[in-house]
C-alpha positions in Angstrom: -1.9 -3.1 18.2 -1.3 -3.4 14.5 -3.0 -1.3 11.8 -4.4 -4.1 9.7 -6.4 -5.7 12.5 -10.0 -5.6 13.6 -8.7 -4.6 17.0 -7.2 -1.4 15.6 -10.3 -0.6 13.4 -12.5 -0.8 16.5 -10.1 1.3 18.5 -9.9 3.9 15.8 -13.7 4.1 15.4 -13.9 4.8 19.2 -11.3 7.6 18.9 -13.1 9.0 15.9 -16.4 9.0 17.8 -14.9 10.9 20.7 -13.2 13.4 18.4 -15.9 14.1 15.8 -19.2 13.0 17.4 -18.6 14.7 20.8 -17.0 17.7 19.1 -14.7 18.7 22.0 -12.8 21.9 22.2 -9.1 22.1 21.2 -7.7 21.3 24.6 -10.2 18.4 25.3 -9.5 17.0 21.8 -5.8 17.0 22.5 -6.3 15.2 25.9 -8.5 12.6 24.1 -5.8 12.0 21.5 -3.1 11.8 24.2 -5.1 9.3 26.2 -5.8 7.3 23.0 -2.1 7.3 22.1 -1.1 5.9 25.5 -3.8 3.2 25.2 -2.5 2.4 21.8 1.1 2.1 23.0 0.2 0.4 26.2 -1.5 -2.4 24.2 2.0 -3.5 23.2 3.3 -3.6 26.8 2.2 -1.4 29.7 5.9 -1.1 30.8 6.6 0.9 27.6 4.4 3.7 28.8 6.8 4.8 31.6 9.6 4.9 29.0 7.7 7.0 26.5 6.5 9.3 29.3 10.1 9.8 30.5 11.3 10.6 27.0 8.5 13.1 26.7 9.3 14.7 30.0 12.9 15.1 29.1 11.9 16.8 25.8 9.4 19.1 27.6 11.8 20.1 30.4 14.8 20.7 28.1 12.6 22.7 25.6 11.5 25.0 28.4 15.2 25.7 29.3 16.9 26.1 26.0 14.5 28.3 24.1 15.5 31.8 23.0 13.2 33.3 25.6 14.3 31.1 28.5 15.9 32.9 31.4 19.2 31.1 31.2 22.6 31.9 29.8 24.1 30.3 26.7 26.4 28.1 28.9 23.4 26.7 30.9 21.5 26.1 27.7 24.4 24.2 26.1 24.7 22.0 29.2 21.0 21.3 29.2 21.1 20.5 25.5 24.0 18.1 25.9 22.6 16.4 29.0 19.1 16.0 27.6 20.3 14.6 24.2 22.8 12.3 26.0 20.0 11.0 28.2 17.8 10.4 25.2 20.5 8.7 23.2 21.6 6.8 26.3 18.1 5.5 26.7 18.0 4.4 23.1 21.5 2.9 23.4 20.6 0.8 26.5 17.4 -0.6 25.1 18.4 -1.0 21.5 22.1 -1.9 21.6 22.9 -3.5 24.9 22.0 -7.0 23.7 24.2 -6.4 20.6 27.3 -5.4 22.5 26.7 -8.0 25.2 26.5 -10.7 22.5 29.6 -9.4 20.7 31.5 -9.4 24.0 30.3 -12.9 24.7 31.6 -14.1 21.4 35.0 -12.6 22.0 35.1 -14.3 25.4 34.1 -17.6 23.8 37.0 -17.2 21.3 39.3 -16.8 24.3 37.8 -19.8 26.0 36.2 -17.6 28.6 32.6 -18.2 27.7 29.8 -16.9 30.0 26.1 -17.3 29.8 24.6 -13.8 29.9 21.2 -14.5 28.5 19.7 -13.2 31.8 21.0 -9.8 30.8 18.9 -9.5 27.7 16.7 -6.4 27.5 13.4 -6.1 25.7 13.4 -3.5 22.9 10.3 -1.2 23.2 8.4 -0.8 19.9 9.0 2.4 18.1 11.6 3.7 20.6 13.9 5.0 17.8 11.2 7.0 16.2 9.9 8.9 19.3 13.4 9.4 20.7 14.3 11.1 17.4 11.2 13.3 17.5 12.1 14.3 21.1 15.7 15.2 20.0 14.4 17.2 17.0 12.0 19.1 19.3 14.8 20.2 21.7 17.1 21.2 18.9 14.4 23.1 17.0 13.5 25.0 20.1 17.1 25.9 20.7 17.4 27.1 17.1 14.3 29.1 17.3 12.5 27.1 14.6 9.6 26.4 17.0 8.5 28.0 20.3 8.9 25.9 23.5 5.5 24.8 24.6 4.3 25.8 28.1 1.7 23.1 28.3 3.2 19.6 28.6 0.2 18.1 26.9 1.4 19.6 23.6 4.8 18.0 23.9 3.5 14.7 25.2 1.0 14.5 22.3 3.6 15.4 19.8 5.9 12.5 21.0 3.1 9.9 21.3 0.6 10.7 18.6 -0.5 7.1 17.7 -0.7 7.1 13.9 3.0 7.6 13.5 4.2 6.4 16.9 5.8 3.0 16.2 7.2 3.3 12.7 7.0 7.0 11.6 7.0 9.1 9.6 9.2 11.2 11.9 7.1 14.4 12.0 8.9 17.7 12.8 7.6 19.8 15.7 7.3 22.7 13.3 4.8 20.7 11.3 2.8 19.0 14.0 2.6 21.6 16.9 0.8 24.3 14.9 -1.9 21.8 14.0 -2.8 20.9 17.6 -3.7 24.5 18.3 -6.7 24.3 16.0 -9.3 21.8 15.0 -9.4 21.0 11.3 -12.5 19.1 10.3 -11.6 16.8 7.4 -13.3 18.0 4.2 -14.2 15.9 1.2 -10.7 16.1 -0.3 -9.0 15.1 3.0 -11.4 12.2 3.5 -10.9 11.1 -0.1 -7.1 11.2 0.1 -7.3 9.3 3.4 -9.4 6.6 1.7 -6.9 6.2 -1.2 -3.9 6.2 1.2 -5.3 3.7 3.6 -6.6 1.4 0.9 -3.3 1.5 -1.0 -1.3 1.0 2.3 -3.4 -2.1 3.2 -3.0 -3.5 -0.3 0.8 -3.0 -0.1 1.1 -4.6 3.3 -1.6 -7.3 3.6 -1.4 -8.7 0.1 1.8 -7.8 -1.7 4.4 -7.6 1.2 3.0 -10.4 3.3 2.5 -12.9 0.4 6.0 -12.2 -1.0 7.5 -12.7 2.4 5.9 -16.2 2.8 6.0 -17.4 -0.8 9.5 -16.1 -1.8 11.6 -14.0 0.5 11.7 -16.0 3.7 12.4 -19.4 2.1 15.2 -18.0 -0.1 17.0 -16.0 2.7 16.4 -18.9 5.2 18.5 -21.2 3.0 20.9 -19.1 0.9 23.3 -22.0 0.5 20.6 -23.9 -1.4 20.0 -21.2 -4.0 21.4 -20.6 -7.4 21.8 -17.3 -9.3 18.2 -17.3 -10.6 16.5 -18.0 -7.3 18.8 -15.6 -5.4 18.1 -12.9 -7.9 14.3 -13.4 -7.7 14.4 -13.6 -4.0 16.4 -10.3 -3.8 13.9 -8.6 -6.1 11.2 -9.9 -4.0 12.7 -8.4 -0.8 13.1 -5.1 -2.5 9.4 -5.1 -3.4 8.4 -6.5 0.0 10.2 -3.9 2.1 9.0 -1.0 -0.1 5.4 -2.2 0.1 5.7 -3.0 3.8 7.2 0.3 4.9 5.5 2.7 2.5 2.3 0.8 3.2 2.6 1.6 6.9 3.4 5.3 6.1 0.4 5.5 3.8 -1.9 4.1 6.5 -0.4 6.4 9.1 -0.8 9.5 6.9 -4.4 8.5 6.0 -5.4 7.8 9.6 -3.9 11.2 10.7 -5.9 12.9 7.9 -9.1 11.5 9.2 -8.3 13.1 12.6 -7.6 16.4 10.9 -3.8 16.3 10.8 -1.6 16.7 7.7 1.7 14.7 7.6 4.3 15.0 4.8 4.8 12.1 2.4 7.4 9.6 3.5 8.0 7.8 0.1 8.2 9.2 -3.4 8.8 6.4 -5.9 12.3 5.5 -4.6 13.1 2.9 -7.2 12.9 5.5 -9.9 15.9 7.4 -8.5 18.7 8.2 -10.9 21.3 8.6 -8.2 21.8 7.3 -4.7 21.5 10.8 -3.4 18.1 11.0 -5.2 17.2 7.6 -3.7 17.7 8.9 -0.1 15.5 11.9 -1.0 12.7 9.5 -2.0 13.1 6.6 0.6 12.0 7.1 4.2 12.1 10.9 3.6 11.4 11.8 7.2 14.4 9.9 8.5 16.7 10.9 5.6 16.0 14.6 6.2 16.4 14.1 9.9 19.8 12.5 9.5 20.8 15.3 7.1 19.6 18.2 9.4 20.6 16.8 12.8 23.6 14.7 12.1 25.3 15.3 8.7 25.0 19.1 8.6 26.1 19.6 12.3 29.1 17.4 11.7 30.2 19.7 8.9 28.2 18.5 5.9 29.5 19.5 2.5 31.7 22.3 3.9 35.4 21.7 4.0 37.8 19.5 2.0 36.6 16.7 -0.3 38.3 14.2 2.0 36.6 15.6 5.1 33.2 15.6 3.4 33.7 12.0 2.3 34.6 11.0 5.9 31.5 12.8 7.3 29.3 11.2 4.7 30.7 7.7 5.4 30.3 8.2 9.2 26.7 9.5 8.8 25.6 6.6 6.7 27.3 4.1 9.0 25.5 5.6 12.0 22.3 5.4 9.9 22.9 1.7 9.4 23.4 1.2 13.1 20.2 3.1 13.8 18.3 0.5 11.7 19.4 -2.4 13.8 21.9 -3.6 16.3 23.9 -5.9 14.1 27.1 -5.9 12.1 25.1 -6.5 9.0 23.3 -3.2 9.4 26.6 -1.4 10.1 27.9 -3.0 6.9 24.8 -1.9 5.0 25.2 1.7 6.2 28.9 1.8 5.5 28.5 0.4 2.0 25.8 3.0 1.2 28.1 5.7 2.5 31.0 4.4 0.3 28.7 4.3 -2.7 27.5 7.9 -2.0 31.1 9.0 -1.8 32.0 7.3 -5.1 29.0 8.9 -6.7 30.0 12.3 -5.5 33.5 11.8 -6.9 32.1 10.6 -10.3 29.8 13.6 -10.4 32.8 15.9 -9.5 34.8 14.7 -12.5 31.8 15.1 -14.8 30.9 11.4 -15.3 27.1 11.4 -16.0 25.7 8.4 -18.0 22.2 8.7 -19.7 19.3 8.8 -17.2 18.0 5.3 -17.9 21.5 3.8 -17.3 21.8 5.8 -14.1 18.4 4.5 -12.9 19.5 0.9 -13.7 22.8 1.3 -11.9 21.2 2.9 -8.8 18.6 0.1 -8.7 21.3 -2.5 -9.0 23.3 -1.0 -6.1 20.3 -0.6 -3.9 19.2 -4.2 -4.6 22.6 -5.7 -3.7 22.8 -3.7 -0.5 19.4 -5.0 0.6 21.2 -8.4 1.1 23.1 -7.4 4.3 20.0 -5.5 5.4 17.8 -8.6 5.2 20.3 -11.2 6.1 20.5 -12.2 9.8 24.3 -11.9 9.9 27.4 -11.2 7.9 27.8 -15.0 7.4 24.3 -15.2 5.8 25.2 -12.2 3.6 28.3 -14.0 2.3 26.3 -17.2 1.7 23.7 -15.2 -0.3 26.3 -13.5 -2.4 27.9 -16.8 -3.2 24.7 -18.1 -4.6 25.1 -15.6 -7.5 28.1 -17.7 -8.6 26.1 -20.9 -8.9 24.1 -21.6 -12.1 23.2 -25.2 -11.5 19.6 -25.9 -10.4 19.9 -26.4 -6.6 16.5 -25.0 -5.8 13.2 -25.1 -7.6 12.2 -22.0 -9.6 10.8 -19.4 -7.2 9.0 -17.4 -9.9 5.5 -18.9 -9.8 2.6 -17.1 -11.5 1.5 -15.7 -8.1 4.9 -14.4 -7.2 5.3 -12.9 -10.6 2.0 -11.1 -10.3 2.9 -9.7 -6.8 6.3 -8.5 -8.1 4.7 -6.7 -11.0 2.0 -5.2 -8.8 4.6 -4.0 -6.3 6.9 -2.4 -8.9 3.8 -0.9 -10.6 2.9 0.9 -7.4 6.4 2.4 -7.4 6.4 3.4 -11.0 2.8 4.7 -11.5 2.7 8.5 -12.0 1.8 10.5 -8.9 -1.1 11.9 -10.8 -2.7 8.5 -10.8 -3.4 8.6 -7.0 -4.4 12.2 -7.2 -7.0 11.4 -9.8 -8.4 8.6 -7.7 -8.6 11.0 -4.8 -10.4 13.6 -7.0 -12.9 11.0 -8.0 -13.4 9.9 -4.4 -13.9 13.5 -3.3 -17.1 13.8 -5.4 -18.8 11.1 -3.2 -20.7 12.0 0.0 -19.0 11.2 3.3 -21.3 8.2 4.0 -20.5 6.7 0.6 -16.7 7.3 1.2 -17.0 5.4 4.5 -18.8 2.5 2.7 -16.2 2.4 0.0 -13.4 2.2 2.6 -15.2 -0.4 4.6 -15.7 -2.6 1.5 -12.1 -2.3 0.5 -11.0 -3.2 4.0 -13.3 -6.2 4.0 -12.0 -7.4 0.6 -8.4 -7.0 1.6 -8.9 -8.8 4.9 -10.6 -11.6 3.0 -7.7 -11.8 0.5 -5.0 -11.6 3.2 -3.3 -14.6 4.9 -4.3 -15.8 8.2 -2.6 -14.2 11.2 -1.0 -10.8 11.4 2.6 -10.2 10.2 4.2 -7.2 11.9 5.7 -4.4 9.9 9.4 -4.7 9.1 10.3 -1.4 10.6 8.7 -2.2 14.0 12.0 -3.9 14.9 14.0 -0.7 14.4 
């Protein structure tokens, strides 16, 4: 069930009716949202429900055993922590990476003339598995650290893991942010509703118009045939993908945050104008903020972080980003993408340490250039395609027709404008929307949705991050 569909709109209207028309108590409201979340996830594949339930059960059980008030010694708690996280990561590894390693082994065997057909071993990747596994891990670790109390009621933990607005592609919401909100009912006021209208409208615009059209008109054709591109078309295609993935993923986050607001839940922002970053470190504090902060707090810092020698810190940073690349996808191109980002962050740290600091505009341009180039292995289907795409920048003869049509140019400008517009612009829109009565706010949102659905292409394109 995708956000920008009539199916989801009808589903959400039903959920809203149960929550705000029936006016249930806190516990009943949580049960309704839990049931709705499982219906939402089950619409993808009913088999996924057992997996999500198992992940939630592990998180709940481990949380009850590792908390500061649990009646177990430090040794038992450590064993429970290790076993539960190993079980969660093992689940993620089996479903997400088995096909990758099986294919790699098959290719090695073929190189040794020992080919085998292992297609029957392929495993289906459940939608959103990485996101709710990471939330489960953060809950267990936060309970152990004492950052959040272990929940006695399993409904609380199961709802935290499965809450449908952010279930399949984030943002990754911390237990310390979400769990206190399920203990009370917050009726959306005019400001919350207005912010939701702006976020949902902006998110739909980003996804249904900018991202989807750029994908079809520019990005897919260019990346499908990199050997037929020249420097101009390769550059335009790369810029198009940078805008596409930003609008696609930040659009999903906007819709998720807006939908949660209409249900009375506040989620933190997941994007903050990432292409305005003046350092790669700044970029990762602006791009997919919930994942970047998760990797920092649950991987980089526990491994040692910035403590220790410069060489050790560089090694940890490189390892962290390589693992982050592997999280994004089971492929050598994603590992390369993460490794190169790690190397670039290490180089940036060295430059900063010796006092090299160009003017801000130059830093922004350099960071944007590095990020754009590193999007190539991220988007390419393999290392070979990555090499072919890079080779296109050395060709100036006109192999391919000019990709920069007036429509593509307008989409690129619109996408970059959404990244560069001041934050106050959206806030002012929300303030204006907040002056309208609730009925008129609903009408405005409905008209915007109708207009965007009319302007969108036929069919429904899945969000890019669903595959991760």
